[in-house]
C-alpha positions as CSV (number, residue, x, y, z in Angstrom):
1,M,-0.1,0.0,-0.2
2,S,2.7,2.6,0.9
3,S,4.9,1.7,-1.9
4,A,3.4,3.9,-4.2
5,I,2.7,6.8,-1.8
6,R,5.0,9.8,-1.6
7,L,4.6,13.0,0.5
8,D,7.1,15.6,-0.3
9,G,8.2,18.2,2.2
10,I,6.7,17.0,5.4
11,R,8.4,18.9,8.4
12,A,6.0,17.8,11.2
13,V,3.8,14.5,11.9
14,M,0.8,14.2,14.0
15,I,-0.5,10.7,14.8
16,D,-3.8,9.7,16.4
17,L,-3.9,7.3,19.4
18,D,-7.0,4.8,19.8
19,G,-7.1,2.7,16.7
20,T,-3.9,4.0,15.1
21,L,-1.0,3.5,17.8
22,V,-3.0,1.4,20.3
23,D,-5.8,-0.8,20.0
24,T,-8.0,0.1,22.9
25,A,-11.2,-2.0,22.3
26,G,-10.9,-4.0,25.6
27,D,-10.4,-1.1,27.7
28,F,-13.8,0.5,26.2
29,S,-15.3,-2.5,26.6
30,V,-14.6,-3.5,30.2
31,A,-15.4,0.4,31.1
32,L,-18.6,0.8,29.1
33,N,-20.2,-2.7,30.5
34,A,-19.2,-2.0,33.9
35,M,-21.3,1.3,33.6
36,L,-24.3,-0.7,31.9
37,A,-24.1,-3.2,34.7
38,D,-24.3,-0.3,37.4
39,L,-27.3,1.2,35.6
40,G,-28.9,-2.3,35.2
41,A,-28.7,-2.4,31.6
42,A,-27.8,-5.1,29.1
43,P,-23.9,-5.0,27.9
44,V,-22.7,-4.0,24.5
45,D,-20.4,-6.4,22.7
46,T,-17.3,-5.1,21.6
47,E,-17.8,-4.9,18.0
48,R,-20.7,-2.5,18.1
49,L,-19.2,-0.3,20.7
50,M,-16.3,0.2,18.3
51,T,-18.5,1.8,15.7
52,F,-19.1,4.6,18.6
53,V,-15.5,5.3,19.1
54,G,-13.6,8.3,17.8
55,K,-15.6,11.2,19.0
56,G,-14.8,11.0,22.7
57,G,-16.0,9.3,25.6
58,D,-19.2,11.6,26.3
59,H,-20.3,10.7,22.8
60,L,-19.5,6.7,23.2
61,I,-21.5,7.2,26.7
62,R,-24.5,9.0,25.2
63,T,-24.7,6.9,22.1
64,T,-24.6,3.6,24.2
65,L,-27.4,4.7,26.4
66,A,-29.3,5.9,23.7
67,E,-29.8,2.5,22.4
68,R,-31.2,1.2,25.9
69,F,-33.0,3.9,27.2
70,P,-35.7,6.4,26.3
71,A,-34.0,9.8,25.4
72,D,-35.2,11.5,28.8
73,Q,-34.3,8.6,30.8
74,A,-30.8,8.4,28.7
75,D,-30.0,12.1,29.6
76,A,-31.0,11.6,33.2
77,L,-28.7,9.0,33.6
78,F,-25.8,10.3,31.6
79,E,-23.8,12.0,34.5
80,R,-24.3,8.8,36.6
81,G,-23.0,7.0,33.8
82,R,-20.2,9.1,32.9
83,A,-19.0,8.9,36.7
84,R,-18.8,5.1,36.7
85,Y,-17.2,4.9,33.4
86,Q,-14.4,7.5,33.9
87,A,-13.7,5.9,37.4
88,V,-13.3,2.3,35.7
89,Y,-11.4,3.7,32.9
90,T,-8.9,5.5,34.8
91,E,-8.1,2.2,37.0
92,I,-7.9,0.1,34.0
93,N,-6.4,2.3,31.4
94,G,-3.9,0.4,29.2
95,E,-4.6,-3.1,30.7
96,H,-6.8,-4.5,28.3
97,T,-5.1,-2.9,25.3
98,T,-2.4,-4.0,22.4
99,L,0.2,-1.9,20.8
100,Y,-0.3,-2.4,17.1
101,P,2.6,-3.7,14.8
102,E,5.4,-1.5,13.7
103,V,4.3,1.3,16.1
104,R,7.8,1.6,17.7
105,E,9.8,0.9,14.5
106,G,7.9,3.6,12.8
107,I,7.9,6.1,15.7
108,A,12.0,5.6,16.0
109,V,12.4,6.1,12.2
110,L,10.5,9.5,12.4
111,R,12.4,10.8,15.4
112,A,15.7,9.6,13.9
113,A,15.0,11.9,10.9
114,G,14.4,14.7,13.3
115,L,10.7,15.4,12.8
116,P,8.7,16.6,15.7
117,L,6.0,14.5,16.6
118,A,2.6,15.1,18.1
119,C,-0.2,12.7,19.3
120,V,-3.4,14.3,18.6
121,T,-6.4,12.3,20.0
122,N,-10.0,12.5,21.3
123,K,-9.1,10.9,24.3
124,S,-9.0,13.1,27.3
125,H,-5.2,14.3,27.7
126,D,-4.8,12.6,31.2
127,W,-5.7,9.4,29.6
128,A,-3.8,9.6,26.5
129,V,-0.6,10.4,28.6
130,A,-1.2,7.9,31.0
131,L,-1.7,5.3,28.1
132,L,1.5,6.3,26.2
133,E,3.8,6.1,29.5
134,H,2.0,2.6,29.8
135,Y,3.9,1.7,26.5
136,D,7.0,4.0,27.3
137,L,6.2,6.3,24.4
138,L,5.4,9.5,25.9
139,S,9.1,10.8,25.4
140,S,8.7,10.0,21.8
141,F,6.2,12.9,21.4
142,D,7.0,16.4,21.4
143,L,3.3,17.4,22.1
144,V,0.4,15.5,23.3
145,Y,-2.9,17.3,22.6
146,G,-6.2,15.4,23.8
147,G,-9.8,16.0,23.1
148,D,-9.9,18.5,26.2
149,S,-6.8,20.4,25.4
150,W,-8.7,22.7,23.3
151,P,-12.1,24.1,22.9
152,K,-12.7,21.9,20.1
153,R,-11.5,18.6,18.9
154,K,-11.6,16.5,15.8
155,P,-12.9,16.6,13.4
156,D,-12.5,20.1,13.7
157,P,-9.2,21.4,12.7
158,M,-8.3,23.3,15.9
159,P,-6.2,20.7,17.4
160,L,-4.0,20.2,14.4
161,V,-3.8,24.1,13.7
162,K,-2.4,24.4,17.0
163,A,0.0,21.9,16.7
164,C,1.1,23.2,13.5
165,E,1.7,26.7,15.0
166,A,3.5,25.1,18.0
167,F,6.0,23.4,15.4
168,G,6.4,26.4,13.4
169,V,5.2,24.7,10.3
170,R,2.6,25.5,7.6
171,P,-0.3,22.9,7.6
172,G,0.7,21.9,4.4
173,Q,4.0,20.9,5.6
174,A,2.4,18.6,8.4
175,V,0.8,15.0,7.9
176,L,-1.7,13.4,10.4
177,I,-1.8,9.6,10.6
178,G,-5.0,8.2,11.8
179,D,-7.7,5.5,11.3
180,S,-11.0,7.5,10.8
181,G,-12.9,9.9,8.8
182,N,-12.9,12.4,11.7
183,D,-9.0,12.1,11.5
184,A,-9.2,13.0,7.5
185,Q,-11.7,15.9,7.9
186,A,-9.9,17.6,10.6
187,A,-6.8,17.3,8.3
188,R,-8.3,18.3,5.2
189,A,-10.1,21.5,7.1
190,A,-6.8,22.2,8.6
191,G,-5.0,22.3,5.3
192,C,-2.9,19.2,6.2
193,R,-1.9,15.9,4.4
194,V,-3.5,12.9,5.6
195,L,-2.5,9.2,5.6
196,T,-4.9,6.2,7.2
197,V,-4.0,2.9,8.5
198,P,-6.5,-0.1,7.6
199,Y,-6.8,-1.8,10.9
200,G,-8.5,1.0,13.0
201,Y,-12.1,1.6,13.8
202,N,-13.6,4.3,11.6
203,H,-16.9,4.1,13.1
204,G,-17.7,0.8,11.4
205,E,-17.0,2.3,8.0
206,A,-14.6,0.9,5.2
207,I,-11.3,3.0,5.5
208,Q,-11.4,3.1,1.3
209,T,-14.3,5.5,1.6
210,I,-12.1,8.3,3.3
211,D,-10.5,11.1,1.3
212,T,-6.9,10.6,2.2
213,D,-3.6,10.9,0.6
214,G,-3.0,7.1,0.8
215,I,-3.6,3.9,3.1
216,V,-0.4,2.7,4.9
217,P,-0.3,-0.6,6.4
218,S,1.2,0.8,9.7
219,I,3.1,3.6,11.3
220,L,6.4,2.5,9.8
221,G,4.6,2.3,6.4
222,A,3.8,5.7,7.0
223,A,7.2,6.7,7.9
224,R,8.1,5.3,4.4
225,A,5.8,7.5,2.7
226,I,6.8,10.5,4.6
227,L,10.5,9.7,4.0
228,P,11.0,8.2,0.6
229,S,14.9,7.8,1.2
230,L,14.0,4.8,3.1
231,D,13.0,3.3,-0.3
232,G,16.2,4.5,-1.8
233,T,14.8,7.7,-3.4
234,S,15.0,11.3,-2.1
235,T,12.8,14.2,-2.0
236,A,13.5,18.0,-1.3
237,A,12.6,19.3,2.3
238,A,10.2,22.2,2.1
239,P,11.6,25.2,4.4
240,L,10.1,25.5,7.8
241,L,7.7,28.2,8.5
242,T,9.5,31.5,9.6
243,S,7.5,34.7,10.9
């Protein structure tokens, strides 16, 4: 997949977390079903709940409750459910997750090339930091932006624009690597490039339906697309944005 993809002039890389770096389906399942048990509701299977993932924890909770309760009751139960979900998730964060193949290798290649890296996720900042620490990846990122880091989250472009500003690059000099339409929409709106991996969640929809610059098999595959010299070719780097 990545062998035919070449992104010229990339000076900064942003990477999504859930479904891109780490398979967090197990953690979501444990926390969400603990919440449902507390509310006396039927559990949700992992395949179904993963179609809700990607727009933040509140969306996940509200969507799940809406399938089990009338609208007014779901609204009334939200705060109680949210408190239970957050308590469980904080306790187990990382315990039922798996790092995707070639994540460490891809990050190592990007770091060795001197590219600044940001993790841009809709997971809360504290949970994102804890999960990256769990896999000893936190020090690999220059920035970590969670869904609560800015007033707006993906698919809004704000977190990506802020990351570009922090790195001193134009949006067109940055690429977001993600697994969903949320990522692609945010990148396109920000004016950034975007690559997608095929193994994530994407709300249950085929990754091929998303408007991206290409589908790469892994983070290492993305690194090969961003750094063509890895495949024996070269490309001119675009200059950094200067004031």
